[in-house]
Structures are given as structure tokens and as C-alpha cells.
N, C-alpha and C positions, 0 to 999 in steps of 0.2 A: 573670658577665662571660664573654662568648663570645670565641673567638679572633678573630673579625671585628672586635669592638669594640677589641681590642688593636691590630689592624692599622690601624684608622682613627686611633687615638690616635697611633701611631708615625708615620703618614703626615702628620698635621697638625703634630706636633712637628717633623718633618723640614722641612716647608714653612716653618714659622715661623723655624726656625734658618737656613734658606737666605735668607729675606728679611732677617733680621737681619744676616747676613754681607754680603749685597749692599748694604744701606743703609750699613754701616760702611765698606765699600770705596769707595763713591761719595760719602761725606760730604766736604764742602768742607774741613774741618779736617785731613783726611788727605792732601789733594791735594799739598801741598808735599813732604811726606815721601815719597810714592810717586813724584813726579817726580824727586826726588833719587835714589831707589833705581833708577829706570829708566835713569838715566845712568851708573850705576856701571860697567857693562861697557865703556863708551866712554872712561873716564878713563884718562889715561896719566900715572901717577905715577912 
């Protein structure tokens, strides 16, 4: 295993992780929770 192979593996794993986080953040089931969190600074309790 060459150092370049390790670099390719780390790059691919990082990309897959990024896509996973992106898909989680934009999923419909999280929308309501994120909308509520976005309004927290504007609430006057």
C-alpha cells in the first residue's frame, strides 16, 4: 500500500461522509426541528 492509496481512501471517505451529512441535513424528517431551531434567536420569552 502506497501513501497515495491512503490519500485516495481518505479523500473518498471524506466525500462519502460529506454527502451523508448533507443528506441528513436536507432530509424532510428533520425540517420541522431545524425550522424550530432557526427561530430560537427571535423568540421573546
